[in-house]
Biotite code that builds the C-alpha atoms (Angstrom):
import biotite.structure as struc

atoms = struc.array([
    struc.Atom([-16.526, -14.001, -26.953], chain_id="A", res_id=1, res_name="MET", atom_name="CA", element="C"),
    struc.Atom([-15.776, -13.161, -23.437], chain_id="A", res_id=2, res_name="THR", atom_name="CA", element="C"),
    struc.Atom([-12.501, -13.165, -21.533], chain_id="A", res_id=3, res_name="ASP", atom_name="CA", element="C"),
    struc.Atom([-12.422, -15.729, -19.181], chain_id="A", res_id=4, res_name="PRO", atom_name="CA", element="C"),
    struc.Atom([-12.457, -14.714, -15.295], chain_id="A", res_id=5, res_name="ALA", atom_name="CA", element="C"),
    struc.Atom([-9.028, -13.816, -13.770], chain_id="A", res_id=6, res_name="PRO", atom_name="CA", element="C"),
    struc.Atom([-8.042, -16.636, -11.102], chain_id="A", res_id=7, res_name="PRO", atom_name="CA", element="C"),
    struc.Atom([-8.256, -15.973, -7.323], chain_id="A", res_id=8, res_name="PRO", atom_name="CA", element="C"),
    struc.Atom([-5.163, -14.490, -5.965], chain_id="A", res_id=9, res_name="ILE", atom_name="CA", element="C"),
    struc.Atom([-2.821, -16.794, -4.248], chain_id="A", res_id=10, res_name="HIS", atom_name="CA", element="C"),
    struc.Atom([-0.136, -16.415, -1.486], chain_id="A", res_id=11, res_name="GLY", atom_name="CA", element="C"),
    struc.Atom([2.868, -16.116, -3.407], chain_id="A", res_id=12, res_name="ARG", atom_name="CA", element="C"),
    struc.Atom([1.535, -13.042, -5.243], chain_id="A", res_id=13, res_name="ALA", atom_name="CA", element="C"),
    struc.Atom([0.165, -11.560, -2.375], chain_id="A", res_id=14, res_name="VAL", atom_name="CA", element="C"),
    struc.Atom([3.483, -11.800, -0.726], chain_id="A", res_id=15, res_name="GLU", atom_name="CA", element="C"),
    struc.Atom([5.197, -10.229, -3.986], chain_id="A", res_id=16, res_name="ALA", atom_name="CA", element="C"),
    struc.Atom([2.476, -7.425, -4.315], chain_id="A", res_id=17, res_name="ILE", atom_name="CA", element="C"),
    struc.Atom([2.705, -6.432, -0.410], chain_id="A", res_id=18, res_name="THR", atom_name="CA", element="C"),
    struc.Atom([6.604, -6.153, -0.621], chain_id="A", res_id=19, res_name="GLY", atom_name="CA", element="C"),
    struc.Atom([6.424, -3.733, -3.136], chain_id="A", res_id=20, res_name="LEU", atom_name="CA", element="C"),
    struc.Atom([3.535, -1.843, -1.365], chain_id="A", res_id=21, res_name="LEU", atom_name="CA", element="C"),
    struc.Atom([5.786, -1.749, 1.674], chain_id="A", res_id=22, res_name="HIS", atom_name="CA", element="C"),
    struc.Atom([8.806, -0.668, -0.145], chain_id="A", res_id=23, res_name="ARG", atom_name="CA", element="C"),
    struc.Atom([7.059, 2.236, -2.082], chain_id="A", res_id=24, res_name="GLU", atom_name="CA", element="C"),
    struc.Atom([5.303, 5.522, -0.778], chain_id="A", res_id=25, res_name="ARG", atom_name="CA", element="C"),
    struc.Atom([3.177, 7.138, -3.487], chain_id="A", res_id=26, res_name="LEU", atom_name="CA", element="C"),
    struc.Atom([0.427, 5.914, -5.732], chain_id="A", res_id=27, res_name="MET", atom_name="CA", element="C"),
    struc.Atom([-1.501, 7.090, -8.502], chain_id="A", res_id=28, res_name="SER", atom_name="CA", element="C"),
    struc.Atom([-5.113, 7.337, -7.569], chain_id="A", res_id=29, res_name="LEU", atom_name="CA", element="C"),
    struc.Atom([-7.935, 7.603, -10.178], chain_id="A", res_id=30, res_name="ALA", atom_name="CA", element="C"),
    struc.Atom([-11.590, 8.350, -9.173], chain_id="A", res_id=31, res_name="LEU", atom_name="CA", element="C"),
    struc.Atom([-14.459, 9.263, -11.285], chain_id="A", res_id=32, res_name="ASN", atom_name="CA", element="C"),
    struc.Atom([-15.380, 13.036, -11.524], chain_id="A", res_id=33, res_name="ARG", atom_name="CA", element="C"),
    struc.Atom([-19.066, 14.392, -11.467], chain_id="A", res_id=34, res_name="SER", atom_name="CA", element="C"),
    struc.Atom([-18.767, 14.611, -15.258], chain_id="A", res_id=35, res_name="ASP", atom_name="CA", element="C"),
    struc.Atom([-17.668, 11.159, -15.913], chain_id="A", res_id=36, res_name="GLY", atom_name="CA", element="C"),
    struc.Atom([-14.273, 12.019, -16.646], chain_id="A", res_id=37, res_name="TRP", atom_name="CA", element="C"),
    struc.Atom([-11.463, 10.185, -14.740], chain_id="A", res_id=38, res_name="PRO", atom_name="CA", element="C"),
    struc.Atom([-9.002, 12.504, -12.446], chain_id="A", res_id=39, res_name="GLN", atom_name="CA", element="C"),
    struc.Atom([-5.673, 10.704, -11.385], chain_id="A", res_id=40, res_name="VAL", atom_name="CA", element="C"),
    struc.Atom([-3.629, 12.282, -8.896], chain_id="A", res_id=41, res_name="THR", atom_name="CA", element="C"),
    struc.Atom([-0.527, 11.248, -6.702], chain_id="A", res_id=42, res_name="THR", atom_name="CA", element="C"),
    struc.Atom([-0.925, 10.394, -2.941], chain_id="A", res_id=43, res_name="VAL", atom_name="CA", element="C"),
    struc.Atom([1.164, 8.752, -0.372], chain_id="A", res_id=44, res_name="GLY", atom_name="CA", element="C"),
    struc.Atom([-0.344, 5.848, 1.311], chain_id="A", res_id=45, res_name="TYR", atom_name="CA", element="C"),
    struc.Atom([0.188, 3.248, 4.041], chain_id="A", res_id=46, res_name="LEU", atom_name="CA", element="C"),
    struc.Atom([-0.825, -0.307, 3.354], chain_id="A", res_id=47, res_name="ASN", atom_name="CA", element="C"),
    struc.Atom([-1.887, -3.251, 5.436], chain_id="A", res_id=48, res_name="GLU", atom_name="CA", element="C"),
    struc.Atom([-1.203, -6.222, 3.257], chain_id="A", res_id=49, res_name="GLY", atom_name="CA", element="C"),
    struc.Atom([-3.261, -5.082, 0.049], chain_id="A", res_id=50, res_name="LEU", atom_name="CA", element="C"),
    struc.Atom([-5.270, -2.648, 1.887], chain_id="A", res_id=51, res_name="ASN", atom_name="CA", element="C"),
    struc.Atom([-4.178, 0.809, 1.458], chain_id="A", res_id=52, res_name="LEU", atom_name="CA", element="C"),
    struc.Atom([-4.673, 3.878, 3.489], chain_id="A", res_id=53, res_name="TYR", atom_name="CA", element="C"),
    struc.Atom([-4.501, 7.649, 2.532], chain_id="A", res_id=54, res_name="PHE", atom_name="CA", element="C"),
    struc.Atom([-5.529, 10.995, 3.624], chain_id="A", res_id=55, res_name="ILE", atom_name="CA", element="C"),
    struc.Atom([-7.201, 13.715, 1.764], chain_id="A", res_id=56, res_name="VAL", atom_name="CA", element="C"),
    struc.Atom([-8.534, 17.213, 2.597], chain_id="A", res_id=57, res_name="ALA", atom_name="CA", element="C"),
    struc.Atom([-12.294, 16.983, 3.184], chain_id="A", res_id=58, res_name="ARG", atom_name="CA", element="C"),
    struc.Atom([-12.662, 20.218, 0.764], chain_id="A", res_id=59, res_name="CYS", atom_name="CA", element="C"),
    struc.Atom([-10.729, 18.311, -1.978], chain_id="A", res_id=60, res_name="SER", atom_name="CA", element="C"),
    struc.Atom([-12.155, 17.108, -5.395], chain_id="A", res_id=61, res_name="GLN", atom_name="CA", element="C"),
    struc.Atom([-10.609, 13.682, -4.498], chain_id="A", res_id=62, res_name="LYS", atom_name="CA", element="C"),
    struc.Atom([-12.652, 13.340, -1.424], chain_id="A", res_id=63, res_name="PHE", atom_name="CA", element="C"),
    struc.Atom([-15.899, 14.636, -3.252], chain_id="A", res_id=64, res_name="ALA", atom_name="CA", element="C"),
    struc.Atom([-15.116, 12.188, -6.245], chain_id="A", res_id=65, res_name="ASN", atom_name="CA", element="C"),
    struc.Atom([-14.613, 9.217, -3.747], chain_id="A", res_id=66, res_name="ALA", atom_name="CA", element="C"),
    struc.Atom([-17.884, 10.118, -1.565], chain_id="A", res_id=67, res_name="GLU", atom_name="CA", element="C"),
    struc.Atom([-20.217, 10.205, -4.766], chain_id="A", res_id=68, res_name="ARG", atom_name="CA", element="C"),
    struc.Atom([-18.601, 7.167, -6.542], chain_id="A", res_id=69, res_name="ASP", atom_name="CA", element="C"),
    struc.Atom([-16.381, 4.772, -4.283], chain_id="A", res_id=70, res_name="PRO", atom_name="CA", element="C"),
    struc.Atom([-15.023, 2.918, -7.284], chain_id="A", res_id=71, res_name="ARG", atom_name="CA", element="C"),
    struc.Atom([-11.291, 3.797, -7.770], chain_id="A", res_id=72, res_name="ALA", atom_name="CA", element="C"),
    struc.Atom([-8.120, 2.492, -9.501], chain_id="A", res_id=73, res_name="SER", atom_name="CA", element="C"),
    struc.Atom([-4.578, 2.765, -8.212], chain_id="A", res_id=74, res_name="VAL", atom_name="CA", element="C"),
    struc.Atom([-1.038, 2.119, -9.683], chain_id="A", res_id=75, res_name="ALA", atom_name="CA", element="C"),
    struc.Atom([2.216, 1.724, -7.994], chain_id="A", res_id=76, res_name="ILE", atom_name="CA", element="C"),
    struc.Atom([5.541, 0.999, -9.450], chain_id="A", res_id=77, res_name="ARG", atom_name="CA", element="C"),
    struc.Atom([9.089, 0.395, -8.435], chain_id="A", res_id=78, res_name="SER", atom_name="CA", element="C"),
    struc.Atom([11.882, 2.421, -9.685], chain_id="A", res_id=79, res_name="GLU", atom_name="CA", element="C"),
    struc.Atom([13.654, 1.002, -12.843], chain_id="A", res_id=80, res_name="SER", atom_name="CA", element="C"),
    struc.Atom([16.519, -1.206, -12.237], chain_id="A", res_id=81, res_name="GLY", atom_name="CA", element="C"),
    struc.Atom([19.841, -0.647, -13.996], chain_id="A", res_id=82, res_name="PRO", atom_name="CA", element="C"),
    struc.Atom([18.535, -2.644, -17.067], chain_id="A", res_id=83, res_name="HIS", atom_name="CA", element="C"),
    struc.Atom([15.078, -0.892, -17.369], chain_id="A", res_id=84, res_name="GLY", atom_name="CA", element="C"),
    struc.Atom([13.609, -3.614, -15.263], chain_id="A", res_id=85, res_name="ASP", atom_name="CA", element="C"),
    struc.Atom([10.669, -2.545, -12.907], chain_id="A", res_id=86, res_name="ALA", atom_name="CA", element="C"),
    struc.Atom([7.720, -4.172, -11.461], chain_id="A", res_id=87, res_name="VAL", atom_name="CA", element="C"),
    struc.Atom([4.357, -2.576, -10.837], chain_id="A", res_id=88, res_name="GLY", atom_name="CA", element="C"),
    struc.Atom([0.731, -3.049, -9.708], chain_id="A", res_id=89, res_name="VAL", atom_name="CA", element="C"),
    struc.Atom([-2.448, -1.545, -10.505], chain_id="A", res_id=90, res_name="SER", atom_name="CA", element="C"),
    struc.Atom([-5.662, -2.403, -8.703], chain_id="A", res_id=91, res_name="MET", atom_name="CA", element="C"),
    struc.Atom([-9.421, -1.444, -8.826], chain_id="A", res_id=92, res_name="SER", atom_name="CA", element="C"),
    struc.Atom([-11.483, -1.644, -5.875], chain_id="A", res_id=93, res_name="GLY", atom_name="CA", element="C"),
    struc.Atom([-13.675, 0.871, -3.894], chain_id="A", res_id=94, res_name="ARG", atom_name="CA", element="C"),
    struc.Atom([-13.010, 3.476, -1.007], chain_id="A", res_id=95, res_name="ILE", atom_name="CA", element="C"),
    struc.Atom([-14.689, 4.235, 2.141], chain_id="A", res_id=96, res_name="ARG", atom_name="CA", element="C"),
    struc.Atom([-13.906, 6.658, 4.875], chain_id="A", res_id=97, res_name="GLU", atom_name="CA", element="C"),
    struc.Atom([-12.288, 5.378, 8.241], chain_id="A", res_id=98, res_name="VAL", atom_name="CA", element="C"),
    struc.Atom([-14.274, 6.796, 10.940], chain_id="A", res_id=99, res_name="LEU", atom_name="CA", element="C"),
    struc.Atom([-13.220, 4.427, 14.056], chain_id="A", res_id=100, res_name="ASP", atom_name="CA", element="C"),
    struc.Atom([-10.745, 6.592, 16.230], chain_id="A", res_id=101, res_name="PRO", atom_name="CA", element="C"),
    struc.Atom([-8.679, 3.322, 17.224], chain_id="A", res_id=102, res_name="ALA", atom_name="CA", element="C"),
    struc.Atom([-8.220, 2.650, 13.460], chain_id="A", res_id=103, res_name="THR", atom_name="CA", element="C"),
    struc.Atom([-6.861, 6.179, 12.803], chain_id="A", res_id=104, res_name="ILE", atom_name="CA", element="C"),
    struc.Atom([-4.512, 5.950, 15.936], chain_id="A", res_id=105, res_name="ASP", atom_name="CA", element="C"),
    struc.Atom([-3.292, 2.709, 14.754], chain_id="A", res_id=106, res_name="ARG", atom_name="CA", element="C"),
    struc.Atom([-2.481, 3.911, 11.323], chain_id="A", res_id=107, res_name="LEU", atom_name="CA", element="C"),
    struc.Atom([-0.854, 6.900, 12.829], chain_id="A", res_id=108, res_name="ASN", atom_name="CA", element="C"),
    struc.Atom([1.389, 4.740, 14.834], chain_id="A", res_id=109, res_name="HIS", atom_name="CA", element="C"),
    struc.Atom([2.251, 2.443, 11.861], chain_id="A", res_id=110, res_name="GLN", atom_name="CA", element="C"),
    struc.Atom([3.150, 5.736, 9.780], chain_id="A", res_id=111, res_name="VAL", atom_name="CA", element="C"),
    struc.Atom([5.576, 6.830, 12.696], chain_id="A", res_id=112, res_name="ALA", atom_name="CA", element="C"),
    struc.Atom([7.434, 3.631, 13.070], chain_id="A", res_id=113, res_name="GLU", atom_name="CA", element="C"),
    struc.Atom([7.505, 2.902, 9.046], chain_id="A", res_id=114, res_name="ARG", atom_name="CA", element="C"),
    struc.Atom([8.798, 6.242, 8.205], chain_id="A", res_id=115, res_name="TYR", atom_name="CA", element="C"),
    struc.Atom([10.522, 7.727, 11.355], chain_id="A", res_id=116, res_name="PRO", atom_name="CA", element="C"),
    struc.Atom([12.664, 10.207, 9.157], chain_id="A", res_id=117, res_name="GLU", atom_name="CA", element="C"),
    struc.Atom([9.604, 11.984, 8.021], chain_id="A", res_id=118, res_name="VAL", atom_name="CA", element="C"),
    struc.Atom([7.818, 14.446, 10.039], chain_id="A", res_id=119, res_name="HIS", atom_name="CA", element="C"),
    struc.Atom([4.246, 12.882, 9.693], chain_id="A", res_id=120, res_name="VAL", atom_name="CA", element="C"),
    struc.Atom([1.116, 15.000, 9.879], chain_id="A", res_id=121, res_name="TYR", atom_name="CA", element="C"),
    struc.Atom([-1.141, 12.757, 11.840], chain_id="A", res_id=122, res_name="CYS", atom_name="CA", element="C"),
    struc.Atom([-4.737, 13.213, 10.814], chain_id="A", res_id=123, res_name="PRO", atom_name="CA", element="C"),
    struc.Atom([-6.940, 14.678, 13.482], chain_id="A", res_id=124, res_name="ALA", atom_name="CA", element="C"),
    struc.Atom([-10.332, 16.991, 13.495], chain_id="A", res_id=125, res_name="GLY", atom_name="CA", element="C"),
    struc.Atom([-12.569, 17.527, 10.677], chain_id="A", res_id=126, res_name="ASP", atom_name="CA", element="C"),
    struc.Atom([-10.251, 18.992, 7.777], chain_id="A", res_id=127, res_name="ALA", atom_name="CA", element="C"),
    struc.Atom([-9.011, 15.823, 6.672], chain_id="A", res_id=128, res_name="VAL", atom_name="CA", element="C"),
    struc.Atom([-10.475, 12.273, 5.990], chain_id="A", res_id=129, res_name="ALA", atom_name="CA", element="C"),
    struc.Atom([-8.659, 8.993, 6.455], chain_id="A", res_id=130, res_name="VAL", atom_name="CA", element="C"),
    struc.Atom([-9.895, 6.764, 3.333], chain_id="A", res_id=131, res_name="LEU", atom_name="CA", element="C"),
    struc.Atom([-9.432, 2.987, 2.815], chain_id="A", res_id=132, res_name="HIS", atom_name="CA", element="C"),
    struc.Atom([-9.070, 1.429, -0.458], chain_id="A", res_id=133, res_name="PHE", atom_name="CA", element="C"),
    struc.Atom([-9.847, -2.315, -0.576], chain_id="A", res_id=134, res_name="ALA", atom_name="CA", element="C"),
    struc.Atom([-8.713, -4.044, -3.817], chain_id="A", res_id=135, res_name="PRO", atom_name="CA", element="C"),
    struc.Atom([-10.878, -6.389, -5.907], chain_id="A", res_id=136, res_name="GLU", atom_name="CA", element="C"),
    struc.Atom([-9.030, -6.696, -9.004], chain_id="A", res_id=137, res_name="ILE", atom_name="CA", element="C"),
    struc.Atom([-5.251, -6.629, -9.027], chain_id="A", res_id=138, res_name="VAL", atom_name="CA", element="C"),
    struc.Atom([-3.150, -7.091, -12.114], chain_id="A", res_id=139, res_name="SER", atom_name="CA", element="C"),
    struc.Atom([0.843, -7.276, -11.721], chain_id="A", res_id=140, res_name="THR", atom_name="CA", element="C"),
    struc.Atom([3.311, -6.023, -14.455], chain_id="A", res_id=141, res_name="VAL", atom_name="CA", element="C"),
    struc.Atom([7.015, -7.058, -14.495], chain_id="A", res_id=142, res_name="GLY", atom_name="CA", element="C"),
    struc.Atom([9.340, -5.700, -17.109], chain_id="A", res_id=143, res_name="VAL", atom_name="CA", element="C"),
    struc.Atom([12.259, -7.869, -17.487], chain_id="A", res_id=144, res_name="ILE", atom_name="CA", element="C"),
    struc.Atom([14.821, -7.395, -20.212], chain_id="A", res_id=145, res_name="ASP", atom_name="CA", element="C"),
    struc.Atom([12.276, -4.860, -21.949], chain_id="A", res_id=146, res_name="GLY", atom_name="CA", element="C"),
    struc.Atom([9.482, -7.275, -21.967], chain_id="A", res_id=147, res_name="ARG", atom_name="CA", element="C"),
    struc.Atom([6.362, -6.765, -20.010], chain_id="A", res_id=148, res_name="SER", atom_name="CA", element="C"),
    struc.Atom([4.818, -9.744, -18.243], chain_id="A", res_id=149, res_name="GLN", atom_name="CA", element="C"),
    struc.Atom([1.492, -9.310, -16.693], chain_id="A", res_id=150, res_name="ALA", atom_name="CA", element="C"),
    struc.Atom([-1.111, -11.270, -14.353], chain_id="A", res_id=151, res_name="GLN", atom_name="CA", element="C"),
    struc.Atom([-4.495, -10.444, -13.318], chain_id="A", res_id=152, res_name="THR", atom_name="CA", element="C"),
    struc.Atom([-6.028, -11.901, -10.231], chain_id="A", res_id=153, res_name="PHE", atom_name="CA", element="C"),
    struc.Atom([-9.581, -11.495, -8.404], chain_id="A", res_id=154, res_name="LEU", atom_name="CA", element="C"),
    struc.Atom([-9.645, -10.653, -4.705], chain_id="A", res_id=155, res_name="ILE", atom_name="CA", element="C"),
    struc.Atom([-12.003, -12.715, -2.522], chain_id="A", res_id=156, res_name="GLY", atom_name="CA", element="C"),
    struc.Atom([-10.610, -14.308, 0.730], chain_id="A", res_id=157, res_name="GLU", atom_name="CA", element="C"),
    struc.Atom([-7.075, -13.135, 0.730], chain_id="A", res_id=158, res_name="VAL", atom_name="CA", element="C"),
    struc.Atom([-4.609, -15.781, 1.939], chain_id="A", res_id=159, res_name="PRO", atom_name="CA", element="C"),
    struc.Atom([-2.262, -14.661, 4.808], chain_id="A", res_id=160, res_name="PRO", atom_name="CA", element="C"),
    struc.Atom([1.278, -13.626, 3.996], chain_id="A", res_id=161, res_name="VAL", atom_name="CA", element="C"),
    struc.Atom([3.588, -16.763, 5.477], chain_id="A", res_id=162, res_name="SER", atom_name="CA", element="C"),
])
């Protein structure tokens, strides 16, 4: 017996997830190595809605993994509250390199605006790659009073955040 397909994502879920993505700065990124084993690392990111952007060195294992197999998973969670309450999101999707200079410039400006207290290294040149993670499956988890509540959604046409 197969599990039923997750429902398409709806506006309220997009709004809640986008809020979490906007508040946090770090994600765990899982990519498949050439030997088939997953490799998980922590990277900083910038989000535009549910889309995530991050920078890696072109000489890194992450870049080699993403070029060979663009499938990836990310996990982002909030800090626990005073009662152990927390929220998080796990997303599976695909990675592609951002090559358009205007897009990279726009992302650099967004990073500088969103994190003015951080001395930002804006990518330029051939040493780094700007990568875009586009989610296809999104799973949210909320921990309230010690109990986990999970929901999984499929991404199709993402409704706008109101």
